[in-house]
C-alpha positions in Angstrom: 0.0 0.0 0.0 1.2 3.5 -0.8 1.4 5.2 2.6 2.0 8.7 1.2 -1.1 8.5 -1.0 -3.2 7.1 1.9 -2.1 10.0 4.1 -2.8 12.5 1.3 -6.3 11.2 0.9 -6.9 11.4 4.6 -5.7 15.0 4.6 -7.9 15.9 1.7 -11.0 14.4 3.4 -10.3 15.5 7.0 -12.6 18.1 8.6 -11.8 21.0 10.8 -15.0 21.7 12.6 -17.5 21.8 9.8 -15.1 22.9 7.1 -12.4 21.2 5.0 -8.8 21.9 5.9 -7.5 24.9 3.9 -10.8 25.0 2.2 -10.5 28.5 0.6 -7.0 27.9 -0.7 -7.8 24.4 -2.0 -11.0 25.6 -3.6 -9.3 28.5 -5.3 -6.6 26.3 -6.6 -9.0 23.6 -7.7 -11.3 26.0 -9.5 -8.3 27.9 -10.9 -7.3 24.7 -12.6 -10.9 24.0 -13.7 -11.3 27.5 -15.2 -8.0 27.2 -17.0 -8.8 23.8 -18.4 -12.3 24.9 -19.5 -10.8 28.0 -21.3 -8.2 25.7 -23.0 -10.8 23.2 -24.0 -13.3 25.7 -25.4 -10.6 27.8 -27.1 -9.0 24.9 -28.9 -12.4 23.5 -30.1 -13.3 27.0 -31.4 -10.0 27.6 -33.1 -9.8 24.1 -34.7 -13.5 24.5 -35.7 -12.8 27.9 -37.2 -9.8 26.7 -39.2 -11.7 23.6 -40.4 -14.8 25.5 -41.4 -12.9 28.1 -43.4 -10.7 25.4 -45.0 -13.7 23.3 -46.0 -15.3 26.3 -47.6 -12.2 27.2 -49.7 -11.7 23.5 -50.6 -15.4 23.3 -51.5 -14.9 26.0 -54.2 -11.6 24.7 -55.5 -10.7 21.2 -54.4 -7.5 20.2 -52.6 -5.3 20.3 -55.7 -5.8 21.6 -59.2 -4.2 20.7 -62.5 -4.0 23.5 -65.0 -1.7 25.0 -67.7 1.1 27.4 -66.8 -0.4 29.8 -69.4 -3.6 30.0 -67.4 -1.7 31.3 -64.4 -0.3 34.1 -66.6 -3.9 35.3 -67.3 -4.6 33.4 -70.5 -7.5 31.1 -71.0 -5.5 28.1 -72.2 -7.4 24.8 -71.6 -6.2 21.4 -70.4 -7.1 18.3 -72.5 -8.8 16.2 -69.8 -9.6 13.0 -71.6 -10.7 9.8 -69.9 -7.2 8.3 -70.1 -5.6 11.2 -68.3 -8.2 11.2 -65.6 -7.8 7.4 -65.2 -4.1 7.7 -64.8 -4.4 10.4 -62.1 -7.2 8.6 -60.3 -4.9 5.6 -59.8 -2.4 7.7 -57.8 -2.3 6.8 -54.1 -4.0 9.4 -52.0 -6.3 10.7 -54.8 -10.0 10.5 -53.8 -11.8 12.1 -56.7 -11.2 14.1 -59.9 -13.6 16.6 -61.5 -13.0 18.8 -64.5 -14.4 22.4 -64.6 -14.3 25.4 -66.8 -14.5 29.1 -66.0 -15.4 32.2 -67.9 -15.3 35.8 -66.7 -18.2 38.0 -67.7 -20.8 40.5 -66.5 -24.4 40.0 -65.3 -27.3 42.4 -65.9 -30.5 42.4 -63.9 -32.9 45.3 -63.1 -30.6 47.7 -64.7 -27.6 46.8 -62.5 -24.3 45.3 -63.7 -22.1 43.0 -61.7 -18.8 41.4 -62.7 -18.6 37.7 -62.1 -16.8 34.5 -62.9 -19.0 31.7 -64.2 -17.8 28.2 -63.2 -19.0 25.3 -65.3 -19.3 21.9 -63.6 -20.6 18.5 -64.8 -22.4 15.5 -63.4 -19.1 14.1 -62.0 -18.5 17.1 -59.9 -19.0 16.7 -56.1 -21.6 19.4 -55.5 -22.3 18.4 -51.9 -20.6 21.5 -50.6 -22.7 23.8 -52.8 -25.9 22.0 -51.9 -25.2 22.4 -48.2 -24.7 26.2 -48.7 -27.9 26.8 -50.7 -30.3 29.2 -48.9 -33.0 29.4 -51.5 -34.1 27.1 -54.4 -32.6 23.8 -55.4 -29.3 22.7 -56.8 -29.8 22.3 -60.6 -28.7 19.1 -62.4 -25.6 20.1 -64.4 -24.2 17.9 -67.2 -21.4 18.2 -69.8 -23.7 17.2 -72.7 -26.5 19.8 -72.7 -27.1 23.4 -71.7 -29.2 23.8 -68.5 -29.8 27.5 -68.8 -29.7 27.5 -65.0 -27.5 29.6 -62.7 -26.4 29.3 -59.1 -25.6 32.7 -57.6 -24.6 34.0 -54.2 -26.9 35.9 -51.8 -24.6 38.9 -52.1 -24.9 38.9 -55.8 -28.7 38.3 -55.7 -29.2 41.2 -53.2 -27.2 43.6 -55.2 -29.0 42.8 -58.4 -32.4 42.5 -56.8 -33.1 39.0 -58.2 -34.6 35.9 -56.6 -35.1 32.2 -57.5 -36.9 31.9 -60.8 -35.9 35.3 -62.2 -34.3 35.5 -65.6 -31.0 37.4 -65.9 -28.7 38.3 -68.8 -25.0 37.3 -68.8 -22.6 39.2 -71.1 -19.1 38.0 -72.2 -16.7 40.2 -74.0 -14.4 38.4 -76.3 -14.2 39.3 -80.1 -17.4 41.2 -79.5 -20.2 40.8 -77.0 -21.9 37.4 -76.5 -25.0 37.2 -74.3 -26.7 34.3 -72.5 -30.1 34.4 -70.8 -30.3 32.2 -67.7 -32.7 31.5 -64.9 -31.6 31.8 -61.2 -32.2 28.2 -60.0 -30.7 28.6 -56.5 -29.0 31.1 -54.2 -26.1 30.1 -52.0 -24.2 31.7 -49.1 -20.8 30.7 -47.8 -19.9 34.0 -46.0 -16.6 33.9 -47.8 -17.0 37.4 -49.3 -14.0 37.2 -51.7 -15.7 34.2 -53.5 -19.4 35.0 -52.9 -19.0 38.4 -54.6 -17.8 36.9 -57.9 -18.6 33.2 -58.3 -21.6 31.9 -60.1 -22.1 28.3 -61.2 -23.7 26.7 -64.3 -23.1 23.6 -66.5 -19.7 23.0 -68.0 -21.3 22.5 -71.5 -22.3 26.2 -71.6 -18.9 27.4 -70.4 -17.1 25.3 -72.9 -19.1 26.8 -75.7 -18.5 30.3 -74.5 -14.8 29.6 -74.5 -14.9 28.0 -77.9 -13.6 24.7 -76.6 -14.5 21.3 -77.9 -14.2 17.7 -76.7 -12.7 17.3 -73.2 -11.1 20.8 -72.9 -11.4 22.3 -69.5 -9.9 25.1 -67.5 -8.5 22.8 -64.8 -9.0 19.6 -62.9 -10.1 19.7 -59.2 -8.6 16.8 -57.2 -9.7 15.8 -53.7 -7.3 13.9 -51.5 -8.1 11.2 -49.0 -5.8 12.6 -46.3 -5.2 16.4 -46.2 -2.0 15.9 -44.2 -0.6 14.2 -47.2 -1.5 17.1 -49.5 2.1 18.0 -50.6 3.1 14.4 -51.2 0.1 13.7 -53.4 0.7 17.0 -55.3 4.2 15.9 -56.1 3.1 12.5 -57.2 0.4 14.1 -59.5 2.9 16.5 -61.0 5.4 13.7 -61.7 2.8 11.4 -63.2 1.2 14.0 -65.5 4.6 15.2 -66.8 5.7 11.6 -67.6 2.4 10.6 -69.1 2.0 13.6 -71.4 5.7 14.2 -72.0 5.1 17.9 -71.3 6.1 20.3 -68.5 3.4 22.8 -69.3 1.2 21.6 -66.4 1.0 23.6 -63.2 -0.2 21.6 -60.1 -0.9 24.0 -57.2 -2.5 23.1 -53.9 -5.4 25.0 -52.6 -3.0 26.7 -50.1 -1.0 28.1 -53.0 -4.1 29.3 -54.8 -5.3 31.2 -51.7 -2.1 32.1 -49.8 -3.5 35.0 -47.9 -6.4 33.1 -46.4 -4.2 30.1 -45.4 -1.5 32.4 -44.0 -4.2 34.0 -41.8 -5.3 30.6 -40.6 -1.7 29.6 -39.8 -1.5 32.6 -37.4 -4.2 30.8 -35.4 -1.8 28.1 -34.5 0.3 30.6 -32.6 -2.9 31.6 -30.8 -3.3 28.1 -29.5 0.2 28.0 -28.0 -0.4 31.4 -26.4 -3.6 30.1 -24.8 -1.8 27.0 -23.5 1.0 29.0 -21.9 -1.4 31.4 -20.2 -3.6 28.5 -19.0 -0.6 26.7 -17.6 0.6 29.8 -15.9 -2.7 30.5 -14.2 -3.2 26.9 -13.1 0.4 26.6 -11.9 0.3 29.8 -10.0 -2.9 28.9 -8.2 -1.6 25.4 -7.3 1.8 26.7 -6.1 0.1 29.3 -3.9 -2.4 26.8 -2.6 0.3 24.2 -1.8 2.4 26.8 0.1 -0.6 27.8 2.2 -1.3 24.2 2.9 2.3 23.5 3.9 2.4 26.5 6.3 -0.9 25.5 7.8 0.2 21.9 8.3 3.6 22.7 9.8 2.5 21.0 13.0 1.7 17.8 11.1 5.0 18.0 9.3 6.9 18.4 12.6 5.1 15.3 14.0 5.9 13.3 10.9 9.6 14.2 11.1 9.6 13.4 14.8 8.4 9.9 14.2 11.1 9.3 11.5 9.5 10.3 8.3 12.0 11.6 5.7 11.6 14.9 3.9 11.1 13.2 0.5 8.3 11.0 2.0 6.5 14.0 3.5 6.9 15.9 0.2 5.2 13.0 -1.6 2.2 13.4 0.7 1.7 17.0 -0.4 2.4 16.2 -4.0 -0.2 13.5 -4.0 -2.5 15.9 -2.2 -2.0 18.4 -5.0 -2.5 15.7 -7.7 -5.9 15.0 -6.2 -6.8 18.7 -6.3 -5.5 19.1 -9.9 -7.2 15.9 -11.0 -10.6 17.1 -9.7 -10.0 20.5 -11.2 -9.3 18.9 -14.6 -12.5 16.8 -14.3 -14.7 19.9 -13.4 -13.1 22.0 -16.2 -13.5 19.3 -18.9 -17.2 18.7 -17.9 -18.0 22.4 -18.0 -16.2 22.9 -21.3 -17.8 19.8 -22.9 -21.2 20.9 -21.8 -20.7 24.3 -23.4 -19.3 22.8 -26.6 -22.1 20.3 -27.0 -24.7 23.0 -26.6 -23.0 25.3 -29.0 -22.4 22.5 -31.5 -26.1 21.4 -31.7 -28.0 24.6 -30.8 -25.6 27.4 -31.8 -26.7 30.0 -29.1 -23.5 32.1 -29.6 -23.8 33.9 -32.9 -21.2 35.8 -35.0 -21.2 38.6 -37.6 -20.6 36.7 -40.8 -19.1 39.8 -42.5 -16.3 39.7 -40.1 -15.8 36.0 -39.2 -17.0 34.3 -42.4 -19.6 32.3 -40.5 -22.8 33.1 -38.6 -22.1 31.1 -35.3 -19.2 30.1 -33.2 -17.8 26.8 -34.7 -16.9 23.8 -32.6 -14.7 21.0 -33.7 -13.7 18.2 -31.2 -10.1 17.0 -31.6 -8.1 14.2 -30.1 -5.4 16.8 -29.2 -7.5 17.6 -26.1 -6.4 14.3 -24.5 -2.6 14.9 -24.7 -3.1 18.5 -23.8 -5.0 17.5 -20.6 -2.3 15.0 -19.7 0.4 17.6 -20.5 -1.2 20.2 -18.3 -1.5 17.7 -15.4 2.1 16.7 -15.6 3.5 20.2 -16.0 1.3 21.4 -13.1 2.7 18.6 -10.9 6.3 19.4 -11.9 5.8 23.0 -10.9 4.9 21.8 -7.4 8.2 20.1 -6.8 10.1 23.3 -6.0 7.6 24.6 -3.3 7.4 21.1 -1.8 11.2 21.4 -1.0 10.1 24.0 1.7 9.4 21.0 3.9 13.1 20.4 4.4 13.4 23.8 6.0 10.9 23.1 8.7 12.4 22.1 12.1 10.4 19.5 14.1 10.8 21.1 17.5 9.5 24.5 16.2 6.9 23.0 14.0 5.3 20.9 16.7 4.7 24.0 18.8 3.3 25.9 15.7 -0.4 26.7 15.8 
């Protein structure tokens, strides 16, 4: 039996009159740990959820990786020949989840006497439109194919509000290239992602129409969108795709950027949030450590008489120190439990009911996002171990206490 642990449990459960020993100091230390852990738990869930939410929206518009021509990056509308054989070769690369061709065409939109610049993105039946369907706020997702014109258009709420149009309204699209070409389409649905940079310009129709507007035939597309099975392997998959496509076509004209390279400013902004996580962890550890160290010092001073008796009966300093370390571990452990329960309760309520709302124009979403992550487990363990290590130094104060003086101490 662990004698030091047994004594620590007895000390923690002993009563002094009708109150626990050192109840105020222990309660402050315990709830200091609980509050710190709760702040850590909630902050990490929010930051991870925020990053995941923004990343999913960007990827929903452009995939994880794209294959395009270098000329397209220089501003030219140079297509990629995306025949079935090329797509089959790329689909067999380890880590590739799906491939979908798309075509784009810049133009202008006219409705109710108002003009708006836009980029029309054409997609086909093999395009994963689950993201767009989830973001629709009015109407229904049209059925887009690569073999017929749908005359349907998916526009953003920002665009629809500025132009004063709604689902079912007819609008005119104008494209300037060797003259002016016009297309009349019907607003089939309205979407809203809160990503202002994309919502202000992006409209979606069928790839057949966009190909005709670009004067392309066959399997010509602007680029290929590629989704990966594991985002952590993004760079490795990109390198494999670039190597395979160059060897298959015998050409080096293909550019294979990741979504992070296509939107560097947004991903650089998300990377800054990682620094915020570390700052929160340092602050939480400081708060929890400070409250525990102060609580342990108060407890040692109050129990000087007990320490003197223990030394008088032959207990060593290291053994008495273990008693107080175990005592502190009990306090820290309960603080961790209370903090995690409180944080988990808040996160679950926010995840399902979203009572805490946000301004989407500033935060790109209308409610505080929550994403549970396995990182919370090692962070809890790390906080417990670091808090205990911080208590080793104040526990050395026990060696300075003399038995003869301590026994007389009241």
